[in-house]
TIFI-859645 format. One record per residue (C-alpha): residue number from 1; x, y, z; residue in one letter. Coordinates in nm, 4 decimals. Example, Ala and Ser with C-alpha at 12.3 -4.5 7.8 and 13.67 -1.06 7.14 Angstrom:
(atom 1; (1.2300; -0.4500; 0.7800); 'A')
(atom 2; (1.3670; -0.1060; 0.7140); 'S')
***
This chain:
(atom 1; (17.8349; 0.1434; 15.4040); 'M')
(atom 2; (17.9488; 0.4525; 15.1998); 'H')
(atom 3; (18.1313; 0.3290; 14.9062); 'R')
(atom 4; (18.4366; 0.5622; 14.9397); 'L')
(atom 5; (18.4823; 0.4250; 15.2983); 'L')
(atom 6; (18.4438; 0.0697; 15.1715); 'E')
(atom 7; (18.7062; 0.1371; 14.8975); 'R')
(atom 8; (18.9481; 0.2695; 15.1665); 'Q')
(atom 9; (18.8955; -0.0162; 15.4096); 'I')
(atom 10; (18.9637; -0.2562; 15.1244); 'R')
(atom 11; (19.2757; -0.0662; 14.9942); 'R')
(atom 12; (19.4399; -0.0135; 15.3291); 'Y')
(atom 13; (19.2892; -0.2912; 15.5495); 'L')
(atom 14; (19.0885; -0.5785; 15.4287); 'D')
(atom 15; (18.7385; -0.6913; 15.3622); 'D')
(atom 16; (18.5025; -0.4959; 15.5794); 'P')
(atom 17; (18.3343; -0.8246; 15.6703); 'A')
(atom 18; (18.6599; -0.9759; 15.8255); 'T')
(atom 19; (18.7398; -0.6705; 16.0728); 'L')
(atom 20; (18.7383; -0.7122; 16.4258); 'A')
(atom 21; (18.4046; -0.6140; 16.5836); 'P')
(atom 22; (18.5728; -0.3266; 16.7893); 'E')
(atom 23; (18.6058; -0.1534; 16.4426); 'F')
(atom 24; (18.2286; -0.1596; 16.3799); 'E')
(atom 25; (18.1423; 0.1470; 16.6018); 'K')
(atom 26; (18.4375; 0.3489; 16.4547); 'F')
(atom 27; (18.3420; 0.2469; 16.1010); 'I')
(atom 28; (17.9719; 0.3152; 16.1609); 'A')
(atom 29; (18.0659; 0.6734; 16.2822); 'A')
(atom 30; (18.3181; 0.7442; 15.9827); 'V')
(atom 31; (18.0322; 0.6062; 15.7483); 'D')
(atom 32; (17.7696; 0.8424; 15.8962); 'E')
(atom 33; (18.0355; 1.1236; 15.8542); 'A')
(atom 34; (18.0751; 1.0350; 15.4820); 'Y')
(atom 35; (17.6933; 1.0320; 15.4332); 'I')
(atom 36; (17.6397; 1.3696; 15.6197); 'S')
(atom 37; (17.9313; 1.5175; 15.4021); 'A')
(atom 38; (17.7501; 1.3985; 15.0872); 'D')
(atom 39; (17.4378; 1.5515; 15.2028); 'A')
(atom 40; (17.6151; 1.8725; 15.3031); 'D')
(atom 41; (17.8071; 1.8737; 14.9493); 'R')
(atom 42; (17.4774; 1.8102; 14.7788); 'L')
(atom 43; (17.2996; 2.0969; 14.9655); 'M')
(atom 44; (17.6125; 2.3362; 14.8821); 'I')
(atom 45; (17.5934; 2.2405; 14.5294); 'E')
(atom 46; (17.2190; 2.3072; 14.5015); 'R')
(atom 47; (17.2830; 2.6417; 14.6900); 'S')
(atom 48; (17.5425; 2.7353; 14.4291); 'L')
(atom 49; (17.3457; 2.6287; 14.1451); 'D')
(atom 50; (17.0453; 2.8409; 14.2879); 'L')
(atom 51; (17.2929; 3.1401; 14.3328); 'M')
(atom 52; (17.4527; 3.1053; 13.9764); 'S')
(atom 53; (17.0955; 3.0903; 13.8232); 'K')
(atom 54; (17.0019; 3.4052; 14.0304); 'E')
(atom 55; (17.3124; 3.5791; 13.9110); 'L')
(atom 56; (17.2660; 3.4902; 13.5640); 'T')
(atom 57; (16.9070; 3.6066; 13.5575); 'E')
(atom 58; (17.0173; 3.9288; 13.7553); 'A')
(atom 59; (17.3043; 3.9815; 13.5081); 'N')
(atom 60; (17.0685; 3.9380; 13.2087); 'A')
(atom 61; (16.8086; 4.1894; 13.3701); 'E')
(atom 62; (17.1143; 4.4256; 13.4071); 'L')
(atom 63; (17.2148; 4.3720; 13.0628); 'R')
(atom 64; (16.8624; 4.4556; 12.9396); 'K')
(atom 65; (16.8284; 4.7581; 13.1457); 'E')
(atom 66; (17.1698; 4.8681; 13.0149); 'L')
(atom 67; (17.0486; 4.8119; 12.6521); 'T')
(atom 68; (16.7434; 4.9913; 12.7398); 'E')
(atom 69; (16.8975; 5.2845; 12.8940); 'R')
(atom 70; (17.1456; 5.3085; 12.5960); 'Q')
(atom 71; (16.8411; 5.3225; 12.3575); 'H')
(atom 72; (16.6709; 5.5892; 12.5782); 'T')
(atom 73; (16.9835; 5.8103; 12.5701); 'E')
(atom 74; (17.0305; 5.7519; 12.1992); 'A')
(atom 75; (16.6625; 5.8466; 12.1701); 'D')
(atom 76; (16.7172; 6.1597; 12.3889); 'L')
(atom 77; (17.0241; 6.2484; 12.1937); 'K')
(atom 78; (16.8300; 6.2269; 11.8621); 'K')
(atom 79; (16.5411; 6.4226; 12.0181); 'E')
(atom 80; (16.7887; 6.6901; 12.1460); 'K')
(atom 81; (16.9291; 6.7208; 11.8023); 'E')
(atom 82; (16.6061; 6.7469; 11.6284); 'E')
(atom 83; (16.5034; 7.0083; 11.8885); 'Q')
(atom 84; (16.8226; 7.2077; 11.8189); 'R')
(atom 85; (16.7628; 7.1870; 11.4419); 'V')
(atom 86; (16.3975; 7.2863; 11.5112); 'L')
(atom 87; (16.4908; 7.5884; 11.7177); 'I')
(atom 88; (16.7508; 7.6962; 11.4612); 'K')
(atom 89; (16.4655; 7.6789; 11.1796); 'K')
(atom 90; (16.2363; 7.8732; 11.4208); 'L')
(atom 91; (16.5124; 8.1433; 11.4757); 'E')
(atom 92; (16.5774; 8.1601; 11.1111); 'D')
(atom 93; (16.2051; 8.1893; 11.0180); 'A')
(atom 94; (16.1786; 8.4578; 11.2989); 'Y')
(atom 95; (16.4613; 8.6553; 11.1493); 'N')
(atom 96; (16.3498; 8.6214; 10.8128); 'L')
(atom 97; (15.9928; 8.7291; 10.9206); 'M')
(atom 98; (16.1468; 9.0419; 11.0834); 'L')
(atom 99; (16.3556; 9.1035; 10.7968); 'Q')
(atom 100; (16.0369; 9.0731; 10.5496); 'S')
(atom 101; (15.8438; 9.3226; 10.7819); 'E')
(atom 102; (16.1568; 9.5496; 10.7993); 'K')
(atom 103; (16.1473; 9.5456; 10.3919); 'M')
(atom 104; (15.7727; 9.5924; 10.3752); 'A')
(atom 105; (15.8009; 9.8924; 10.6326); 'S')
(atom 106; (16.0623; 10.0380; 10.4076); 'I')
(atom 107; (15.8429; 10.0051; 10.1025); 'G')
(atom 108; (15.5635; 10.1640; 10.2564); 'Q')
(atom 109; (15.8046; 10.4487; 10.3885); 'L')
(atom 110; (15.9265; 10.4666; 10.0159); 'A')
(atom 111; (15.5674; 10.4862; 9.8980); 'A')
(atom 112; (15.4815; 10.7530; 10.1443); 'G')
(atom 113; (15.7755; 10.9611; 10.0510); 'V')
(atom 114; (15.6899; 10.9107; 9.6915); 'A')
(atom 115; (15.3407; 11.0183; 9.7494); 'H')
(atom 116; (15.4395; 11.3274; 9.9542); 'E')
(atom 117; (15.6890; 11.4291; 9.7027); 'L')
(atom 118; (15.4480; 11.4234; 9.4144); 'N')
(atom 119; (15.2476; 11.7385; 9.5087); 'N')
(atom 120; (15.5581; 11.9791; 9.5527); 'P')
(atom 121; (15.7233; 11.8405; 9.2540); 'I')
(atom 122; (15.3995; 11.9032; 9.0540); 'G')
(atom 123; (15.3534; 12.2626; 9.1426); 'F')
(atom 124; (15.7342; 12.3298; 9.1138); 'V')
(atom 125; (15.7253; 12.1824; 8.7729); 'Y')
(atom 126; (15.4161; 12.3922; 8.6756); 'S')
(atom 127; (15.5834; 12.7120; 8.8089); 'N')
(atom 128; (15.8929; 12.6412; 8.6120); 'L')
(atom 129; (15.6712; 12.6383; 8.3078); 'G')
(atom 130; (15.4860; 12.9592; 8.3928); 'M')
(atom 131; (15.8113; 13.1331; 8.4906); 'L')
(atom 132; (15.9587; 13.0317; 8.1459); 'E')
(atom 133; (15.6643; 13.2102; 7.9983); 'K')
(atom 134; (15.7233; 13.5317; 8.2159); 'Y')
(atom 135; (16.0803; 13.5449; 8.1195); 'V')
(atom 136; (16.0074; 13.5033; 7.7351); 'Q')
(atom 137; (15.7472; 13.7947; 7.7983); 'S')
(atom 138; (15.9953; 13.9916; 7.9778); 'T')
(atom 139; (16.2615; 13.9483; 7.7213); 'F')
(atom 140; (16.0282; 14.0497; 7.4371); 'R')
(atom 141; (15.9300; 14.3606; 7.6316); 'M')
(atom 142; (16.3092; 14.4324; 7.6701); 'I')
(atom 143; (16.3540; 14.3962; 7.2973); 'E')
(atom 144; (16.0929; 14.6397; 7.2011); 'L')
(atom 145; (16.2515; 14.8901; 7.4529); 'Y')
(atom 146; (16.5712; 14.8292; 7.2756); 'E')
(atom 147; (16.4063; 14.9007; 6.9493); 'K')
(atom 148; (16.2672; 15.2098; 7.0907); 'A')
(atom 149; (16.5859; 15.3205; 7.2527); 'E')
(atom 150; (16.7193; 15.5043; 6.9381); 'E')
(atom 151; (16.3688; 15.7162; 6.9312); 'A')
(atom 152; (16.4272; 15.8581; 7.2530); 'I')
(atom 153; (16.5246; 16.2237; 7.1894); 'P')
(atom 154; (16.6776; 16.2959; 7.5146); 'D')
(atom 155; (17.0244; 16.2123; 7.5225); 'Q')
(atom 156; (17.0802; 16.1885; 7.8957); 'E')
(atom 157; (16.7954; 15.9272; 7.9247); 'V')
(atom 158; (16.9339; 15.7272; 7.6320); 'R')
(atom 159; (17.2626; 15.7294; 7.7991); 'K')
(atom 160; (17.1250; 15.6097; 8.1231); 'L')
(atom 161; (16.9462; 15.3130; 7.9645); 'L')
(atom 162; (17.2611; 15.2044; 7.7664); 'Q')
(atom 163; (17.4729; 15.2070; 8.0894); 'T')
(atom 164; (17.2117; 14.9931; 8.2729); 'A')
(atom 165; (17.1852; 14.7600; 7.9871); 'K')
(atom 166; (17.5711; 14.7291; 7.9883); 'K')
(atom 167; (17.5843; 14.6843; 8.3783); 'E')
(atom 168; (17.3026; 14.4274; 8.3830); 'L')
(atom 169; (17.4428; 14.2453; 8.0767); 'D')
(atom 170; (17.1282; 14.1886; 7.9174); 'I')
(atom 171; (17.2717; 13.9817; 7.6193); 'A')
(atom 172; (17.4159; 13.7335; 7.8709); 'F')
(atom 173; (17.0911; 13.7104; 8.0782); 'L')
(atom 174; (16.9025; 13.6382; 7.7539); 'K')
(atom 175; (17.1229; 13.3306; 7.6894); 'T')
(atom 176; (17.1855; 13.2175; 8.0387); 'D')
(atom 177; (16.8400; 13.2347; 8.1686); 'L')
(atom 178; (16.7212; 13.0227; 7.8921); 'G')
(atom 179; (16.9882; 12.7608; 7.9760); 'A')
(atom 180; (16.8979; 12.7700; 8.3468); 'L')
(atom 181; (16.5483; 12.7272; 8.2722); 'M')
(atom 182; (16.6013; 12.4147; 8.0552); 'E')
(atom 183; (16.8352; 12.2710; 8.3209); 'E')
(atom 184; (16.5920; 12.3332; 8.6008); 'S')
(atom 185; (16.3086; 12.1723; 8.3938); 'K')
(atom 186; (16.5596; 11.8816; 8.3085); 'D')
(atom 187; (16.6296; 11.8387; 8.6738); 'G')
(atom 188; (16.2632; 11.8504; 8.7897); 'I')
(atom 189; (16.1694; 11.5939; 8.5168); 'T')
(atom 190; (16.4374; 11.3615; 8.6344); 'R')
(atom 191; (16.2972; 11.3896; 8.9972); 'V')
(atom 192; (15.9606; 11.3125; 8.8533); 'K')
(atom 193; (16.0982; 10.9965; 8.6915); 'V')
(atom 194; (16.2685; 10.8901; 9.0166); 'I')
(atom 195; (15.9534; 10.9527; 9.2251); 'V')
(atom 196; (15.7572; 10.7620; 8.9674); 'Q')
(atom 197; (15.9992; 10.4708; 8.9811); 'N')
(atom 198; (15.9860; 10.4654; 9.3529); 'L')
(atom 199; (15.6073; 10.4403; 9.3234); 'K')
(atom 200; (15.6337; 10.1603; 9.0811); 'D')
(atom 201; (15.8969; 9.9976; 9.2809); 'F')
(atom 202; (15.6891; 9.9970; 9.6100); 'S')
(atom 203; (15.3749; 9.9610; 9.3835); 'H')
(atom 204; (15.1616; 10.2401; 9.5451); 'V')
(atom 205; (14.8049; 10.2130; 9.5210); 'G')
(atom 206; (14.8312; 9.8173; 9.4480); 'A')
(atom 207; (14.6976; 9.5745; 9.6946); 'S')
(atom 208; (14.8612; 9.2786; 9.8206); 'D')
(atom 209; (14.6405; 9.0528; 9.5646); 'E')
(atom 210; (14.7793; 8.8693; 9.2727); 'W')
(atom 211; (14.7525; 9.0697; 8.9451); 'H')
(atom 212; (14.9277; 9.0874; 8.6045); 'F')
(atom 213; (15.2330; 9.3130; 8.5882); 'S')
(atom 214; (15.5053; 9.4174; 8.3322); 'D')
(atom 215; (15.8204; 9.2802; 8.4423); 'L')
(atom 216; (16.0163; 9.5105; 8.2173); 'H')
(atom 217; (15.8753; 9.8070; 8.3935); 'K')
(atom 218; (15.9563; 9.6513; 8.7270); 'G')
(atom 219; (16.3108; 9.5996; 8.6329); 'L')
(atom 220; (16.3479; 9.9523; 8.4869); 'D')
(atom 221; (16.2002; 10.1028; 8.8088); 'S')
(atom 222; (16.4259; 9.8836; 9.0293); 'T')
(atom 223; (16.7294; 10.0002; 8.8219); 'L')
(atom 224; (16.6479; 10.3570; 8.8857); 'S')
(atom 225; (16.6276; 10.2908; 9.2698); 'I')
(atom 226; (16.9594; 10.1101; 9.2979); 'V')
(atom 227; (17.1302; 10.3164; 9.0227); 'N')
(atom 228; (17.3627; 10.4802; 9.2858); 'N')
(atom 229; (17.4874; 10.1117; 9.3829); 'E')
(atom 230; (17.5521; 10.0401; 9.0135); 'I')
(atom 231; (17.6585; 10.3543; 8.8216); 'K')
(atom 232; (18.0208; 10.3682; 8.9790); 'Y')
(atom 233; (18.0901; 9.9829; 8.9272); 'K')
(atom 234; (17.9099; 9.8623; 8.6082); 'A')
(atom 235; (17.7686; 9.9378; 8.2754); 'V')
(atom 236; (17.4124; 9.7975; 8.2467); 'V')
(atom 237; (17.3003; 9.6278; 7.9164); 'I')
(atom 238; (16.9457; 9.5299; 7.8508); 'K')
(atom 239; (16.8476; 9.2573; 7.6400); 'E')
(atom 240; (16.4742; 9.2183; 7.6832); 'Y')
(atom 241; (16.2813; 8.9687; 7.5043); 'G')
(atom 242; (15.9053; 8.9569; 7.4035); 'D')
(atom 243; (15.7404; 8.8440; 7.7328); 'I')
(atom 244; (15.3615; 8.8767; 7.8508); 'P')
(atom 245; (15.2669; 9.0328; 8.1694); 'E')
(atom 246; (15.3083; 8.7982; 8.4575); 'V')
(atom 247; (15.0549; 8.7272; 8.7463); 'E')
(atom 248; (15.2410; 8.8144; 9.0512); 'C')
(atom 249; (15.2920; 9.0333; 9.3613); 'L')
(atom 250; (15.4953; 9.3030; 9.1684); 'A')
(atom 251; (15.6526; 9.4676; 9.4655); 'S')
(atom 252; (15.7784; 9.1552; 9.5984); 'Q')
(atom 253; (15.9278; 9.0542; 9.2698); 'L')
(atom 254; (16.1049; 9.3872; 9.2603); 'N')
(atom 255; (16.2507; 9.3099; 9.5881); 'Q')
(atom 256; (16.4048; 9.0135; 9.4238); 'V')
(atom 257; (16.5312; 9.2162; 9.1318); 'F')
(atom 258; (16.6881; 9.4571; 9.3754); 'M')
(atom 259; (16.8634; 9.2007; 9.5725); 'N')
(atom 260; (17.0211; 9.0366; 9.2671); 'L')
(atom 261; (17.1228; 9.3855; 9.1059); 'L')
(atom 262; (17.2882; 9.4880; 9.4434); 'V')
(atom 263; (17.4873; 9.1663; 9.4722); 'N')
(atom 264; (17.5771; 9.1802; 9.1080); 'A')
(atom 265; (17.7097; 9.5267; 9.1876); 'A')
(atom 266; (17.9034; 9.4109; 9.4781); 'H')
(atom 267; (18.0505; 9.1350; 9.3103); 'A')
(atom 268; (18.2446; 9.3563; 9.0709); 'I')
(atom 269; (18.5631; 9.4839; 9.2300); 'A')
(atom 270; (18.6501; 9.7801; 8.9843); 'E')
(atom 271; (18.4392; 9.8205; 8.6624); 'K')
(atom 272; (18.2422; 9.5527; 8.4986); 'G')
(atom 273; (17.9170; 9.4795; 8.2990); 'T')
(atom 274; (17.5700; 9.3721; 8.4475); 'I')
(atom 275; (17.3267; 9.2296; 8.1741); 'T')
(atom 276; (16.9789; 9.1905; 8.2204); 'L')
(atom 277; (16.7881; 8.9401; 7.9776); 'R')
(atom 278; (16.4320; 8.8095; 7.9675); 'T')
(atom 279; (16.2558; 8.5580; 7.7660); 'G')
(atom 280; (15.9780; 8.3167; 7.7499); 'R')
(atom 281; (15.9356; 7.9292; 7.7324); 'K')
(atom 282; (15.6165; 7.7498; 7.7058); 'A')
(atom 283; (15.3942; 7.8851; 8.0157); 'D')
(atom 284; (15.6961; 8.0300; 8.1911); 'E')
(atom 285; (15.9052; 8.3490; 8.1592); 'V')
(atom 286; (16.2476; 8.4035; 8.2786); 'W')
(atom 287; (16.4498; 8.7092; 8.3919); 'V')
(atom 288; (16.8246; 8.6681; 8.4087); 'E')
(atom 289; (17.0804; 8.9075; 8.5779); 'I')
(atom 290; (17.4524; 8.8304; 8.5081); 'S')
(atom 291; (17.7692; 8.9980; 8.6026); 'D')
(atom 292; (18.1272; 9.0130; 8.5256); 'T')
(atom 293; (18.2318; 8.9993; 8.8840); 'G')
(atom 294; (18.4482; 8.7725; 9.1066); 'Q')
(atom 295; (18.2196; 8.4720; 9.0861); 'G')
(atom 296; (18.1154; 8.2244; 9.3624); 'I')
(atom 297; (18.3566; 7.9586; 9.4896); 'P')
(atom 298; (18.2090; 7.6136; 9.4577); 'A')
(atom 299; (18.2263; 7.5309; 9.8355); 'E')
(atom 300; (17.9710; 7.8187; 9.8756); 'H')
(atom 301; (17.7164; 7.7262; 9.5987); 'M')
(atom 302; (17.5076; 7.4941; 9.8334); 'Q')
(atom 303; (17.4844; 7.7689; 10.0893); 'K')
(atom 304; (17.4156; 8.0818; 9.9008); 'I')
(atom 305; (17.0367; 8.0521; 9.9649); 'F')
(atom 306; (17.0766; 7.9749; 10.3512); 'D')
(atom 307; (16.9643; 8.2411; 10.5854); 'P')
(atom 308; (17.2488; 8.4569; 10.7190); 'F')
(atom 309; (17.5164; 8.3148; 10.4774); 'F')
(atom 310; (17.7317; 8.5710; 10.3340); 'T')
(atom 311; (18.0584; 8.6179; 10.1886); 'T')
(atom 312; (18.0718; 8.9914; 10.2279); 'K')
(atom 313; (18.2759; 9.1663; 10.4909); 'P')
(atom 314; (18.1265; 9.2378; 10.8288); 'V')
(atom 315; (17.8752; 9.5300; 10.7980); 'G')
(atom 316; (17.8396; 9.4854; 10.4304); 'K')
(atom 317; (17.5639; 9.2335; 10.4273); 'G')
(atom 318; (17.2997; 9.0483; 10.6440); 'T')
(atom 319; (17.2988; 8.7294; 10.4398); 'G')
(atom 320; (16.9151; 8.7517; 10.4003); 'L')
(atom 321; (16.8861; 8.8986; 10.0521); 'G')
(atom 322; (16.9069; 8.5667; 9.8437); 'L')
(atom 323; (16.7360; 8.3807; 10.1155); 'S')
(atom 324; (16.4371; 8.6222; 10.1186); 'L')
(atom 325; (16.4531; 8.6193; 9.7403); 'S')
(atom 326; (16.4355; 8.2395; 9.7162); 'Y')
(atom 327; (16.1338; 8.2392; 9.9355); 'G')
(atom 328; (15.9496; 8.5018; 9.7438); 'I')
(atom 329; (16.0236; 8.3038; 9.4059); 'V')
(atom 330; (15.8838; 7.9847; 9.5712); 'Q')
(atom 331; (15.5824; 8.1705; 9.6755); 'K')
(atom 332; (15.5293; 8.2655; 9.3135); 'H')
(atom 333; (15.5673; 7.8820; 9.2314); 'H')
(atom 334; (15.8809; 7.9649; 9.0435); 'G')
(atom 335; (16.2513; 7.8469; 9.0726); 'R')
(atom 336; (16.5961; 8.0323; 9.0690); 'M')
(atom 337; (16.8921; 7.8837; 8.8924); 'E')
(atom 338; (17.2552; 7.9928; 8.9425); 'V')
(atom 339; (17.5716; 7.9555; 8.7483); 'H')
(atom 340; (17.8935; 8.1016; 8.8638); 'S')
(atom 341; (18.2648; 8.0611; 8.7716); 'E')
(atom 342; (18.5337; 8.2143; 8.9899); 'V')
(atom 343; (18.7088; 8.5164; 8.8153); 'G')
(atom 344; (18.4331; 8.5415; 8.5515); 'K')
(atom 345; (18.1154; 8.6273; 8.6892); 'G')
(atom 346; (17.7741; 8.4986; 8.8073); 'T')
(atom 347; (17.4418; 8.4336; 8.6252); 'V')
(atom 348; (17.0942; 8.4179; 8.8185); 'F')
(atom 349; (16.7934; 8.3198; 8.6264); 'R')
(atom 350; (16.4470; 8.3584; 8.7762); 'V')
(atom 351; (16.1599; 8.1268; 8.6343); 'W')
(atom 352; (15.8051; 8.2376; 8.6769); 'L')
(atom 353; (15.4781; 8.0865; 8.5544); 'P')
(atom 354; (15.2929; 8.3429; 8.3557); 'I')
(atom 355; (14.9770; 8.2733; 8.5249); 'K')
(atom 356; (14.9499; 8.1893; 8.9131); 'H')
(atom 357; (14.8504; 7.8238; 8.9686); 'P')
(atom 358; (14.5224; 7.7931; 9.1411); 'L')
***
């Protein structure tokens, strides 16, 4: 008999063995029901256990899939960010390449212009020299006529000559023509110097191969090219040291000097000073360009060599000058140092090895 049924009978009736025979069938049916209920309960418990186990396993699988998905999303996000950074770098590199090609084209154009100007400047300069000799000869001839003037017996002829001399103002022409010739020769000489500086700046006739070059000559030619940017803003002071020739790509270094000089001029609001210094330390030389301009704020110092970063007004700068210069100096296995103080000015120093490392 089922223990629960036996416990109930003993509690409410009596000892099962003492019950009347007519209760046996009833008790047997109830006992069978108890046993069947236990069997059903056990089956339900097993089913619930099995379902619970399956749910636990399913939840664990879901948690695993969720974790993997989160990791995948994090990896995709990281990869997307890396792609964005790479695309930005590629865009910057492409724009830098375009700017470099643009500057190279400008250099070639300047070289071509300088070459084409050389011939007409040469014959104008030569013609001025010959013209000066012809004028001097003419004046000597006029002086001889003046000396012979008193010997002319014909008063009418002598009077005509004196009238013509007065109308033409020969005395003034002698003085003024000499001054005009000197000014013309000085002007054409200055043009010759500018053209020569333009040739030196673009390094006409030189290949793109490394060769030893005089940095002082490069600085002077660059100063001549950017003189119009500087002359109204600053006085230029040169404090050149004793440095040897440097193995370099001269036209590219001239581009660096030009960018630094133009930036120095733009940094000066009214009137200031730009100082050029050079020196040597061990196997390196340095070129320093300082200005008494507005200076660079501390928060911008970390960005000045970034492509397209500029503090100039819209239309005044591309933000590529210092970035290109930095790349050129690195190409020369050199380095750039900068020190700036707001309100006092900025100093850029370019260090270069004397000999190009193999």
